[in-house]
C-alpha positions in Angstrom: -181.9 46.7 153.5 -181.7 42.9 153.8 -183.8 41.2 156.5 -180.6 39.7 158.1 -179.1 43.2 158.8 -182.5 44.4 160.1 -182.4 41.6 162.6 -178.9 42.5 163.7 -179.0 46.4 163.8 -181.2 48.4 166.1 -184.0 50.6 164.7 -182.3 53.8 165.8 -179.1 52.8 164.0 -181.0 52.1 160.8 -182.9 55.4 161.1 -179.7 57.4 161.5 -178.2 55.7 158.5 -181.2 56.5 156.3 -181.1 60.1 157.5 -177.5 60.4 156.6 -178.1 58.9 153.1 -181.0 61.3 152.6 -178.9 64.3 153.6 -176.2 63.2 151.2 -178.7 62.8 148.4 -180.2 66.2 149.0 -176.8 67.9 148.9 -175.9 66.3 145.6 -179.4 67.1 144.2 -179.0 70.7 145.3 -175.7 71.1 143.6 -176.9 69.6 140.3 -180.1 71.7 140.4 -178.8 75.1 141.5 -175.1 74.8 140.4 -173.8 77.0 143.2 -170.4 76.6 145.0 -171.2 75.3 148.5 -170.5 77.7 151.3 -168.6 75.0 153.2 -166.3 72.5 151.4 -167.3 68.9 150.8 -165.3 65.9 151.8 -163.5 64.0 149.1 -165.9 61.0 149.6 -168.9 63.3 148.9 -167.3 64.7 145.8 -166.5 61.2 144.6 -170.1 60.2 145.1 -171.3 63.2 143.1 -169.0 62.4 140.2 -169.8 58.7 140.3 -173.5 59.4 140.3 -173.2 61.6 137.3 -171.1 59.1 135.4 -173.3 56.1 136.4 -176.5 57.9 135.2 -175.2 59.6 132.1 -172.3 57.5 130.8 -172.6 56.6 127.1 -170.3 53.7 126.2 -169.6 54.9 122.7 -166.1 53.4 122.6 -164.1 50.6 124.3 -163.3 50.9 128.0 -160.0 52.1 129.3 -157.1 49.7 129.0 -155.8 50.6 132.5 -157.7 50.8 135.8 -155.7 53.7 137.1 -156.6 55.8 134.1 -160.2 54.8 134.5 -160.3 55.8 138.2 -158.5 59.1 137.6 -161.1 60.1 134.9 -164.1 58.7 136.9 -164.9 56.4 134.0 -165.5 59.2 131.6 -164.4 57.7 128.3 -163.4 59.4 125.1 -166.3 60.4 122.8 -168.2 62.0 125.7 -165.8 64.9 126.4 -167.4 67.6 124.2 -166.9 70.8 126.1 -167.7 73.4 123.5 -169.3 76.2 125.5 -171.9 76.7 122.7 -173.4 73.4 123.6 -173.6 74.0 127.3 -177.0 75.8 127.1 -178.6 72.7 125.7 -181.2 71.2 128.1 -180.8 67.7 126.7 -177.6 66.6 128.5 -178.7 63.1 129.3 -176.4 61.5 126.7 -173.2 63.3 127.5 -171.3 63.3 130.8 -168.7 65.8 129.6 -171.3 68.5 128.9 -173.0 67.8 132.3 -169.7 68.3 134.2 -168.7 71.3 132.0 -172.0 73.0 132.7 -171.5 72.6 136.4 -167.9 73.9 136.2 -168.9 76.9 134.1 -171.6 77.8 136.6 -169.1 77.7 139.4 -166.5 80.0 137.7 -169.4 82.3 136.6 -170.4 82.7 140.2 -166.8 83.2 141.3 -166.2 86.0 138.7 -169.3 87.8 140.0 -168.1 87.4 143.6 -164.8 88.9 142.7 -166.3 92.2 141.4 -167.6 91.9 137.9 -171.1 93.4 138.0 -171.8 93.9 134.3 -173.5 90.9 132.6 -171.1 88.5 130.9 -170.7 85.0 129.6 -167.8 82.7 130.6 -166.6 79.2 130.2 -163.7 76.9 131.2 -161.5 76.1 128.2 -159.3 73.1 128.5 -156.2 74.8 127.1 -153.7 77.0 128.8 -153.8 80.8 128.9 -151.6 81.3 125.8 -153.9 79.1 123.6 -157.0 80.9 125.0 -155.5 84.2 123.9 -154.8 82.7 120.5 -158.5 81.5 120.1 -159.6 85.0 121.2 -157.6 86.7 118.4 -158.9 84.2 115.8 -162.4 85.1 116.9 -161.6 88.8 116.4 -160.1 88.1 112.9 -163.2 86.2 111.9 -165.4 89.2 112.9 -163.0 91.6 111.2 -161.4 89.8 108.3 -159.2 92.7 107.1 -157.5 93.1 110.4 -154.0 91.7 110.9 -152.2 93.9 113.5 -152.2 93.4 117.3 -151.1 96.3 119.4 -149.3 94.8 122.4 -148.3 96.6 125.5 -145.1 94.8 126.2 -145.1 92.2 129.0 -142.1 89.9 129.0 -144.0 86.6 128.9 -143.3 84.4 126.0 -146.6 82.6 125.7 -148.7 85.8 125.2 -146.4 87.1 122.4 -146.3 83.7 120.7 -150.1 83.6 120.7 -150.1 86.8 118.5 -147.7 85.3 115.9 -149.5 81.9 116.0 -152.8 83.7 115.2 -151.3 85.0 112.0 -151.1 88.5 113.3 -148.3 91.1 113.2 -147.4 92.4 116.6 -147.0 96.2 117.1 -144.9 96.4 120.3 -145.5 99.3 122.6 -142.8 99.5 125.3 -143.7 100.5 128.8 -141.9 103.5 130.2 -139.7 103.3 133.2 -140.3 106.3 135.5 -138.7 106.2 139.0 -138.1 102.5 138.5 -141.8 101.9 137.9 -143.3 100.9 134.5 -146.3 102.7 133.2 -148.4 102.2 130.1 -148.0 104.6 127.1 -151.6 105.0 126.2 -150.9 107.9 124.0 -148.6 105.7 121.9 -151.3 103.0 121.6 -153.7 105.6 120.2 -151.1 106.9 117.8 -150.5 103.3 116.5 -154.2 102.8 115.9 -154.3 106.0 113.8 -151.0 105.1 112.0 -152.1 101.6 110.9 -155.8 102.3 110.7 -158.5 101.0 113.1 -159.9 98.7 110.4 -156.6 96.9 110.2 -156.2 96.5 114.0 -157.3 93.0 115.2 -157.2 94.1 118.9 -155.2 95.8 121.6 -153.8 93.3 124.1 -153.3 94.6 127.6 -152.2 92.9 130.8 -153.4 93.2 134.4 -151.2 90.8 136.5 -147.5 90.8 135.9 -144.1 90.7 137.5 -143.0 93.8 139.4 -141.8 96.5 138.8 -144.3 96.5 135.9 -147.8 97.4 137.0 -151.2 96.6 135.6 -151.8 98.4 132.3 -154.0 101.4 132.3 -156.9 99.3 131.1 -159.5 102.0 131.8 -157.9 104.4 129.4 -157.1 101.6 126.9 -160.8 100.6 127.0 -161.9 104.2 126.2 -159.4 104.3 123.3 -160.8 101.0 121.9 -164.4 102.1 122.3 -163.6 105.4 120.6 -161.9 103.7 117.6 -164.1 100.6 117.5 -161.2 98.2 118.2 -161.4 94.9 120.1 -159.8 94.9 123.6 -158.3 91.7 124.9 -157.1 91.6 128.5 -154.5 89.0 129.7 -155.8 88.5 133.3 -153.7 85.4 134.1 -153.4 85.9 137.8 -156.1 88.5 138.2 -159.2 86.3 139.1 -157.9 85.8 142.6 -157.4 89.6 143.2 -160.4 91.8 143.9 -158.6 95.0 142.9 -157.8 93.8 139.4 -161.3 92.4 138.8 -162.9 95.6 139.9 -160.6 97.5 137.5 -161.8 95.2 134.7 -165.4 95.9 135.6 -164.7 99.6 135.7 -163.0 99.5 132.2 -166.0 97.6 130.8 -168.3 100.4 132.0 -166.2 103.3 130.8 -165.1 101.8 127.5 -164.7 98.5 125.7 -163.5 95.2 127.0 -164.1 92.4 124.5 -162.6 89.3 126.2 -160.6 88.8 129.4 -158.7 85.5 130.0 -157.6 84.0 133.3 -155.6 80.9 134.2 -157.2 78.1 136.2 -153.9 76.9 137.7 -152.8 80.3 139.0 -156.2 81.2 140.5 -157.6 77.9 141.6 -154.5 75.9 142.5 -155.1 73.1 139.9 -152.7 71.6 137.4 -151.7 73.6 134.3 -153.9 73.1 131.3 -157.1 75.2 131.6 -158.2 78.8 131.3 -161.4 80.8 132.0 -162.6 83.0 129.1 -165.1 85.7 129.9 -166.8 88.1 127.5 -169.2 91.0 127.8 -170.5 90.7 124.2 -172.8 87.8 123.4 -172.0 87.9 119.7 -168.2 87.7 120.3 -168.8 84.9 122.8 -170.9 82.9 120.4 -168.2 83.3 117.7 -165.6 82.3 120.2 -167.4 79.0 120.8 -167.5 78.3 117.1 -163.7 78.7 116.9 -163.1 76.3 119.8 -162.9 72.6 119.0 -165.9 70.4 119.8 -163.9 67.5 121.1 -161.6 68.7 123.9 -160.4 67.2 127.2 -162.7 67.3 130.2 -159.8 66.8 132.8 -159.1 70.5 133.5 -162.8 71.1 134.1 -163.1 68.2 136.5 -160.1 69.6 138.4 -161.9 73.0 138.8 -165.2 71.4 139.9 -163.5 69.1 142.4 -161.3 71.9 143.8 -164.2 74.4 144.3 -166.4 71.7 145.9 -163.6 70.7 148.3 -162.5 74.2 149.3 -166.0 75.8 149.4 -166.8 79.5 148.9 -166.0 80.6 152.4 -162.6 79.0 152.5 -161.7 80.4 149.1 -162.6 83.9 150.1 -160.7 83.5 153.3 -157.6 82.4 151.3 -157.9 85.6 149.3 -158.0 87.7 152.5 -154.9 85.8 153.8 -153.2 86.4 150.5 -153.6 90.1 150.8 -152.3 90.2 154.4 -149.3 88.0 153.5 -148.5 90.3 150.6 -148.1 93.2 153.1 -146.0 90.9 155.3 -143.8 89.8 152.4 -143.4 93.5 151.4 -142.3 94.5 155.0 -139.8 91.5 155.2 -138.3 92.4 151.8 -137.9 96.0 152.9 -135.9 94.7 156.0 -133.9 92.4 153.8 -133.1 95.2 151.3 -131.9 97.4 154.2 -129.5 94.6 155.3 -127.8 94.3 151.9 -128.1 98.0 150.9 -130.7 97.2 148.2 -134.1 98.7 147.5 -137.6 97.4 147.2 -139.4 98.7 144.2 -143.1 99.3 145.1 -145.8 99.9 142.6 -149.3 100.7 143.7 -150.7 99.2 140.5 -149.3 95.7 141.2 -151.0 94.1 144.2 -149.3 90.7 143.6 -145.6 91.0 142.9 -142.7 92.8 144.6 -139.3 93.6 143.2 -135.9 93.7 145.0 -132.9 95.3 143.4 -129.7 93.4 143.0 -127.3 96.2 142.3 -124.6 95.0 144.7 -124.5 91.5 143.4 -121.7 90.7 141.0 -123.1 90.3 137.4 -121.7 86.8 137.1 -123.6 85.7 140.2 -127.1 87.0 139.2 -128.2 83.9 137.3 -126.7 81.7 140.0 -129.0 83.2 142.6 -132.1 82.1 140.6 -130.8 78.6 139.9 -129.8 78.0 143.5 -133.2 79.3 144.8 -134.8 76.8 142.4 -132.8 73.9 143.8 -134.1 74.8 147.2 -137.7 74.4 146.0 -138.3 78.2 145.7 -139.6 78.3 142.2 -141.7 81.5 142.2 -138.8 83.9 142.3 -137.7 85.4 139.0 -134.2 86.9 138.7 -133.8 89.5 135.9 -130.2 90.5 134.9 -131.4 93.5 132.7 -128.8 92.5 130.1 -130.4 89.5 128.4 -131.4 89.8 124.7 -134.0 87.2 123.6 -135.4 86.4 120.2 -139.0 85.1 119.9 -140.4 84.3 116.5 -137.7 86.4 114.8 -138.5 89.4 117.1 -135.6 90.6 119.3 -136.2 91.9 122.8 -133.5 93.9 124.6 -133.3 93.7 128.4 -135.7 90.7 128.4 -137.5 90.4 131.7 -137.6 94.2 132.4 -140.6 94.8 130.1 -138.9 97.8 128.5 -135.7 98.8 126.7 -134.6 101.6 129.1 -134.4 99.7 132.4 -130.8 98.6 133.4 -131.3 97.7 137.0 -131.0 93.9 137.9 -133.6 92.7 140.3 -135.5 89.7 141.6 -139.3 89.4 142.0 -141.4 87.6 144.5 -145.2 87.2 144.4 -147.9 86.5 146.9 -150.6 84.6 145.0 -153.4 82.4 146.3 -152.2 79.5 148.4 -149.2 81.2 149.9 -148.6 80.8 153.6 -146.8 83.0 156.1 -144.3 80.2 156.7 -143.4 80.3 152.9 -142.3 83.9 153.3 -140.3 83.0 156.4 -138.5 80.2 154.6 -137.8 82.5 151.6 -136.5 85.5 153.6 -135.0 83.8 156.7 -134.4 80.2 155.5 -132.4 78.6 152.8 -132.2 81.4 150.2 -128.9 81.9 148.5 -127.2 85.1 149.6 -129.4 85.6 152.7 -128.5 84.5 156.2 -129.5 80.9 156.6 -130.1 80.2 160.3 -132.9 77.7 160.6 -130.7 74.8 159.8 -128.1 75.9 162.4 -130.7 76.6 165.0 -132.1 73.2 164.4 -128.7 71.5 165.1 -127.0 73.8 167.5 -127.7 76.0 170.5 -125.6 78.8 169.1 -125.2 80.2 165.6 -121.9 81.8 166.3 -118.5 80.2 165.7 -116.8 77.6 167.8 -117.2 79.5 171.1 -119.9 77.2 172.4 -120.5 73.5 172.4 -123.4 72.7 170.2 -126.0 70.4 171.5 -129.3 68.9 170.3 -132.6 67.9 171.8 -134.3 64.7 170.7 -137.7 63.4 171.6 -137.5 59.6 171.7 -140.7 57.6 171.3 -139.5 54.5 173.3 -137.9 55.5 176.6 -138.0 52.2 178.5 -137.4 48.6 177.8 -140.3 46.3 178.7 -140.6 42.5 178.5 -143.8 40.6 178.4 -143.8 37.1 179.9 -146.9 35.0 179.4 -147.9 32.3 181.8 -150.7 29.8 181.7 -152.3 28.8 184.9 -155.5 27.2 183.7 -156.1 24.5 181.3 -157.0 25.9 177.8 -160.6 26.2 176.8 -161.2 24.5 173.5 -164.0 26.3 171.6 -166.7 24.4 170.1 -166.4 23.6 166.4 -168.4 26.0 164.2 -169.9 25.5 160.8 -167.9 27.1 158.0 -169.0 27.6 154.4 -165.9 26.3 152.7 -167.0 27.7 149.3 -167.3 31.2 150.7 -164.1 30.9 152.6 -162.3 29.7 149.5 -163.7 32.6 147.5 -162.7 35.1 150.1 -159.1 33.7 150.3 -158.8 33.8 146.5 -159.9 37.4 146.6 -157.5 38.4 149.4 -154.5 36.4 148.4 -153.1 38.7 145.6 -153.2 41.7 147.9 -151.6 39.9 150.8 -149.0 38.3 148.5 -148.1 41.7 147.0 -147.6 43.3 150.4 -145.5 40.4 151.7 -143.3 40.6 148.6 -142.8 44.3 149.0 -141.8 43.8 152.6 -139.3 41.1 151.7 -137.7 43.2 149.0 -137.8 46.5 151.0 -134.5 47.9 152.2 -136.0 50.3 154.7 -134.8 48.3 157.7 -131.7 46.9 156.1 -128.9 46.4 158.6 -131.2 47.5 161.4 -131.8 45.5 164.5 -133.4 46.3 167.9 -131.1 45.9 170.8 -132.7 43.7 173.4 -130.0 44.4 176.0 -127.6 47.2 176.6 -124.7 45.8 174.6 -121.2 47.1 175.0 -120.1 48.1 171.5 -116.9 46.3 170.5 -114.7 47.2 167.5 -113.2 44.1 165.9 -110.1 44.0 163.7 -111.0 41.2 161.4 -108.0 41.0 159.0 -104.5 42.4 158.4 -103.1 42.1 154.8 -99.8 43.3 153.5 -100.5 45.1 150.2 -97.1 46.0 148.8 -93.5 45.5 149.7 -91.1 48.3 149.1 -87.5 48.2 147.9 -84.6 49.4 150.1 -85.3 52.1 152.5 -88.5 53.3 150.7 -91.6 53.4 152.8 -94.9 52.4 151.1 -97.9 53.9 152.7 -101.5 53.2 151.6 -102.6 56.5 149.9 -106.1 55.7 148.8 -109.0 53.2 149.3 -112.3 52.7 147.4 -115.2 50.3 147.5 -117.0 49.5 144.3 -120.8 50.0 143.7 -121.7 46.6 145.1 -119.5 46.8 148.1 -117.8 43.5 147.3 -114.5 44.8 145.8 -111.9 47.0 147.4 -109.2 49.0 145.5 -106.0 49.8 147.4 -103.1 51.8 146.2 -99.8 52.8 147.8 -97.4 55.6 147.2 -94.0 56.7 148.5 -92.4 59.8 149.8 -91.2 62.1 147.0 -88.6 64.8 147.3 -88.8 65.6 143.6 -90.3 63.8 140.6 -91.8 60.4 141.0 -89.8 57.5 139.5 -91.6 54.6 141.2 -94.1 52.4 139.3 -97.6 52.5 140.7 -100.0 49.6 141.5 -103.7 49.3 142.3 -104.5 46.0 144.1 -108.1 44.7 144.0 -109.5 42.5 146.8 -112.9 40.8 146.5 -114.8 39.2 149.3 -115.0 35.4 149.1 -118.0 33.2 150.0 -117.0 33.4 153.7 -117.1 37.2 153.6 -113.4 37.5 154.0 -110.9 39.4 152.0 -108.2 37.1 150.5 -104.6 37.6 151.5 -103.6 38.0 147.8 -105.3 40.5 145.5 -107.6 39.1 142.9 -106.2 41.5 140.3 -103.5 44.1 140.0 -103.5 47.2 137.8 -100.2 48.9 136.9 -99.2 52.5 136.2 -96.0 54.4 135.3 -95.9 56.4 138.5 -97.3 56.3 142.0 -101.1 56.5 142.4 -102.4 59.2 144.7 -106.2 58.5 144.5 -108.6 55.9 143.1 -112.4 55.9 142.8 -114.8 53.3 141.6 -117.6 54.3 139.2 -120.8 54.8 141.2 -122.9 52.7 138.9 -120.5 50.4 137.0 -118.8 48.1 139.6 -116.1 47.2 137.1 -115.0 50.7 136.1 -112.3 52.5 138.2 -110.4 55.7 137.7 -107.1 56.8 139.2 -105.0 59.9 139.5 -101.2 59.6 139.5 -98.3 61.5 140.9 -97.3 62.7 137.4 -100.7 64.3 136.6 -102.2 61.4 134.6 -105.7 60.1 134.9 -106.2 56.4 134.1 -109.5 54.5 133.7 -109.6 50.7 133.9 -112.3 48.2 133.3 -111.5 45.2 135.5 -113.9 42.9 133.6 -111.5 42.9 130.7 -108.8 40.3 130.3 -105.5 40.9 132.0 -103.3 43.3 129.9 -106.4 44.9 128.4 -107.9 46.5 131.6 -106.7 50.0 130.8 -109.3 51.6 128.5 -108.0 55.2 128.5 -105.2 57.3 129.8 -104.8 61.1 129.6 -102.4 63.7 130.7 -105.0 65.6 132.7 -102.8 68.0 134.8 -99.4 69.5 134.9 -98.8 68.5 138.5 -99.9 65.8 140.9 -103.6 64.7 140.8 -104.7 65.5 144.4 -108.3 64.3 144.3 -110.7 62.5 142.0 -114.5 61.9 142.2 -117.4 60.8 140.1 -120.2 63.5 140.3 -123.7 64.0 139.0 -124.0 65.8 135.7 -126.5 68.6 135.8 -127.1 68.3 132.0 -128.0 64.6 132.0 -128.7 62.2 134.9 -127.7 59.2 132.8 -123.9 59.3 133.0 -121.8 60.8 135.9 -118.9 63.1 135.2 -115.3 62.5 136.4 -113.9 65.4 138.4 -110.2 65.8 139.0 -108.1 68.4 140.8 -104.4 69.2 141.0 -101.8 71.5 142.6 -101.8 73.3 139.2 -104.9 75.1 140.4 -107.4 73.5 138.0 -110.5 71.4 138.7 -111.4 69.5 135.5 -114.7 67.9 134.5 -114.5 64.9 132.1 -117.2 63.2 130.1 -116.9 59.4 130.3 -118.7 57.4 127.7 -119.3 53.9 129.1 -120.2 52.5 125.7 -117.2 53.8 123.7 -115.1 53.7 127.0 -113.7 57.0 126.1 -113.0 60.2 128.1 -112.9 63.9 127.0 -112.6 67.2 128.7 -115.9 69.1 129.3 -114.8 72.1 131.3 -111.9 73.5 133.4 -112.3 75.6 136.5 -109.5 77.7 138.0 -109.5 78.7 141.7 -107.9 82.1 142.4 -106.8 83.7 145.7 -109.1 86.3 147.3 -107.8 89.9 147.3 -108.8 90.3 150.9 -109.1 87.1 152.9 -111.1 87.2 156.1 -109.5 85.2 158.9 -110.8 84.4 162.3 -107.3 84.8 163.8 -103.8 85.6 162.5 -102.1 82.9 160.5 -98.8 83.3 158.7 -98.7 81.5 155.4 -95.5 80.7 153.7 -94.3 83.5 151.4 -94.4 81.2 148.4 -98.1 80.4 148.9 -99.2 83.9 149.9 -97.9 85.3 146.7 -99.8 82.9 144.5 -102.6 84.3 142.4 -103.8 80.8 141.5 -103.9 78.3 144.4 -103.4 74.6 144.0 -106.3 72.4 145.0 -105.7 69.9 147.7 -109.2 68.3 147.9 -112.8 69.0 147.0 -116.3 67.6 147.3 -119.5 68.1 145.4 -122.9 68.3 147.2 -125.1 65.2 146.7 -128.2 67.4 147.1 -127.2 70.5 145.0 -125.2 69.2 142.0 -124.0 72.7 141.1 -122.3 73.4 144.4 -118.9 72.1 145.5 -116.4 73.0 148.2 -112.7 73.3 147.5 -109.7 73.1 149.9 -106.9 75.1 148.4 -103.3 75.8 149.3 -102.9 77.9 152.4 -105.9 76.4 154.1 -108.5 78.2 152.0 -112.1 76.8 152.2 -114.0 78.0 149.1 -117.5 77.5 148.0 -117.7 77.2 144.2 -120.6 76.8 141.8 -120.9 75.4 138.2 -123.5 78.1 137.5 -122.9 81.8 137.0 -119.2 81.3 136.5 -116.8 83.9 135.1 -115.2 82.9 131.8 -111.4 83.4 131.8 -109.3 84.8 129.0 -107.5 81.5 128.4 -110.8 79.9 127.6 -111.4 78.5 124.1 -114.4 77.0 122.4 -113.0 73.6 122.7 -111.8 73.9 126.3 -113.8 76.4 128.3 -112.1 77.7 131.4 -114.0 79.5 134.1 -113.6 80.9 137.6 -116.2 79.1 139.8 -115.5 80.9 143.1 -118.7 82.0 144.9 -117.6 82.7 148.5 -114.7 82.1 151.0 -115.1 80.6 154.4 -112.8 81.1 157.4 -109.6 79.4 156.5 -107.6 76.7 158.3 -104.2 77.3 159.9 -102.5 74.8 157.7 -103.3 72.6 154.7 -106.6 70.8 154.4 -106.6 67.0 154.0 -110.3 66.2 153.6 -113.6 67.9 152.7 -116.8 66.0 152.8 -120.5 66.8 152.5 -122.8 65.1 155.1 -124.9 62.3 153.6 -127.5 63.0 156.4 -127.9 66.8 156.4 -128.0 68.6 153.0 -126.3 71.9 153.9 -123.6 70.6 156.2 -120.0 69.7 155.4 -116.7 69.1 157.2 -113.1 70.0 156.7 -110.1 68.3 158.3 -106.8 70.1 158.5 -103.3 68.9 159.3 -103.3 71.4 162.3 -105.6 69.0 164.2 -108.9 70.7 163.6 -112.1 69.2 162.3 -114.5 72.0 161.3 -118.3 71.6 160.7 -119.8 74.2 158.4 -123.2 75.0 156.9 -123.3 76.4 153.4 -124.6 79.9 154.1 -122.5 80.6 157.2 -118.9 81.8 156.8 -117.7 80.7 160.2 -117.7 77.1 161.3 -120.6 75.9 163.5 -118.3 73.6 165.4 -114.6 73.1 165.7 -113.2 69.9 167.1 -109.6 70.4 168.2 -107.4 67.3 168.5 -104.0 66.8 170.1 -103.2 64.2 167.4 -104.2 65.3 164.0 -106.3 62.9 161.9 -105.1 62.0 158.4 -108.6 60.9 157.2 -112.1 61.5 158.5 -115.6 60.4 157.3 -119.3 60.8 158.0 -121.3 57.6 158.7 -124.4 57.1 156.5 -127.6 57.1 158.5 -125.8 57.9 161.7 -125.6 61.7 162.0 -124.5 62.0 165.6 -120.9 60.6 165.1 -117.8 61.0 163.0 -115.0 58.5 162.4 -111.4 59.1 161.6 -107.9 57.7 161.8 -104.4 59.1 162.4 -101.2 58.7 164.4 -102.9 56.9 167.4 -103.1 53.7 165.4 -106.8 52.9 166.0 -110.1 54.0 164.6 -111.3 57.1 166.4 -115.0 58.0 166.9 -116.3 61.4 167.9 -119.6 62.8 169.0 -120.6 65.4 166.5 -122.5 67.6 168.9 -119.8 67.9 171.6 -116.7 67.0 169.7 -115.8 64.5 172.5 -114.0 61.3 171.6 -115.9 58.1 172.3 -114.0 55.4 174.2 -114.0 52.2 172.1 -113.3 48.6 173.1 -111.1 46.7 170.7 -111.4 42.9 170.8 -107.9 42.1 169.6 -104.5 43.6 170.1 -103.6 46.1 167.4 -100.0 46.9 166.4 -98.9 50.5 166.8 -99.0 52.2 163.4 -100.0 55.4 161.7 -103.4 55.0 159.9 -103.4 57.0 156.7 -106.7 56.3 155.1 -110.2 55.1 156.1 -113.0 54.0 153.8 -116.5 52.9 154.9 -118.5 50.3 153.0 -122.0 51.7 152.6 -123.3 48.4 151.2 -121.9 46.3 154.0 -122.7 48.6 156.9 -120.2 48.2 159.7 -117.3 47.1 157.4 -114.5 49.5 157.4 -111.2 49.4 155.4 -108.1 51.2 156.9 -104.7 51.7 155.5 -101.4 52.3 157.4 -98.1 54.0 156.6 -96.4 50.7 156.4 -98.5 49.4 153.5 -100.8 47.2 155.7 -104.5 46.9 154.9 -106.9 46.4 157.9 -110.5 45.3 157.8 -112.6 46.4 160.8 -116.1 45.7 161.9 -117.8 48.6 163.8 -121.3 48.5 165.2 -122.3 52.1 164.2 -125.9 51.8 165.5 -124.6 51.2 169.0 -122.2 54.1 169.0 -124.9 56.4 167.5 -127.0 55.7 170.6 -124.3 56.9 173.0 -125.1 60.3 174.5 
């Protein structure tokens, strides 16, 4: 320690620091010497010090350094050329020249101790292999073939996991598949068949028998004890796929018992499934030293050290006590998961398939779920971040390496019951089970989102309310005064060279942070109100869009802002008793340098008939699509010269195009799809190629009437509509969070949840034009037609519907009845959510002004308008999400209005 610091710091402070450093050094020295997992976990700083000490002492710079600092830090400066991890070399005492071997020896000692702790009492050798479980099985079979060159068959007790079967074929072996037998919905191992196959093909020709311990229910652990006896009796190698088993005491004890009673040659476990590390490593253990030595010869002598570092760091950080406690918690949570699934099964008249031989996974039958919806359940669970659930249809046929498997996923050919499985592996929490059973799962009652927003989860019988905990409840102002003359400090000596050096060192970091702050949009359009302002709504402009001939009335039918928020598209249509004979027009208005919309449009786009809906492309500001009264869909590029704007026109529907939207494509995120709907009952998805500027049909969906429609109260539909098998579509909206889900508003006030996954293919479908029924469930219907459906941009499971009967309904996806119903004396013709402001809604209608409502209570908010507004019926409202506060409104007389609304002030009103 420098003399300067000694003069500044006290003796006791220096002594404490030295003691702390000595304690740290002793801990690191103890780990390197004894190679035992610490009872209590280490801090990340301690682990980093250990790895840096190893690399600083042992690093051999045999090649050039890393080209990137992040990669160097991630690998603790362990360069290529020092990552030899062949287990054969790990017994060498001379490790001073190789960092990889030093870390690998430490990692292997850790897993060796862990395997003993979990119940393996018989002596064994083990090592971490930096390849996944399937490749480790492959190396094991190559080892057996090298010891028994004439062997070429592998007897495989069927487990429907692709990697283990591929490993057999990749090893150059011929699989002999032994199906499990389904008895009382439980799968058991046919040990007699395994012994018969050994005799049939000859023990000398059998490479090994591959069995499995951990698997998906209802399959249980193979009878490895009997298989071990058979292998010992016939002198056949026995390979156990123990992927999940290391973290389960029961399975490890069964392996130990099998090795005592018979023959267990190699058992393989996955590092990611048992130690919560990234995929890419496996632990290979062997009771026979000759086999283990041969295995090390098969392995490559230049393999990655990264999976071994992950294991070492994880076990050092968790500690032995915490790891064992996590296993105890896992066992108790398994029982809790089982009890909750039994309750769930009783609710939906299903059954939980229990198997005493499977202590990890549980199966739940899906016998009452329509076949077309089975795969939809799995996909929708996955979109809700529930990835461990496996849905088995019991009808799938899969081909792997030219071998066909019937009823793939069921582990046998005679199981025809569809089911889903859930597993309780290490790392699971009780809250995970609650979210799965009681939370957002598809097909189960989803209440947490409703409870979070509302006081009641029933229908519209109670006002919903919310509680919020603000962090700044009072306004305070600080006023500084100066009563004394300022004290000027004495000038101090500054080493300008050191100051300059420090500034040069700090400037890049400070500059980077300042640039990030300048370019950040986190607080865009946000300002702190210093006083309690009275929110005022301002009508900025009124523009006449289109003049009509004679007695015809031109009303604004649709509005759309482009991706930059600078251009507005406006279209008008007229009242039609029969077929439309009016020419249509889309007028485009672009903000000028004074942020005003010009009185005359910057461009006009013509069509043969009236235009019902227009939508700008979400990414290309110059591309706009329109749906017409005659069923045509037109796409323009407004950057083209006048007369050449129209890039494609198709006859999309047989009747009027009621709605149009650009949606995310589940197959590719690069280019959005164009969705159109019509009163002909079809919703069509179109591929739009922005390069070729072409459009082609991808899929058609037809919405049919329910056989028995649940209604909250009687409502008499017109006879013409009630007799319809296929209902026309008035409007729809796709979820921005779950791209496969969309809500349809159909004729007769139907509110229908549809999905692009698990659809039923209809007879009229062809290879060129597939047609499917996407209906998933029906919500309580409106008493009248629906004019608007919209998903909330602020809450992922919430959407609203607006009906011509004067009701705005708020739904959540998994609840049939609306959570809130706002009843209005004057119906709204258009309604919208406000981005970033979840407490309010905005709409327009016959009152002639913008109307704002509290979402929680449904009460209207009194607004103050700066200027006088002429009485008119407002037909459309469109919010500009780029210029927050700017709102475009259309009237029934063809007048365009531009409003400024301070949303942040209205959102604060309670």
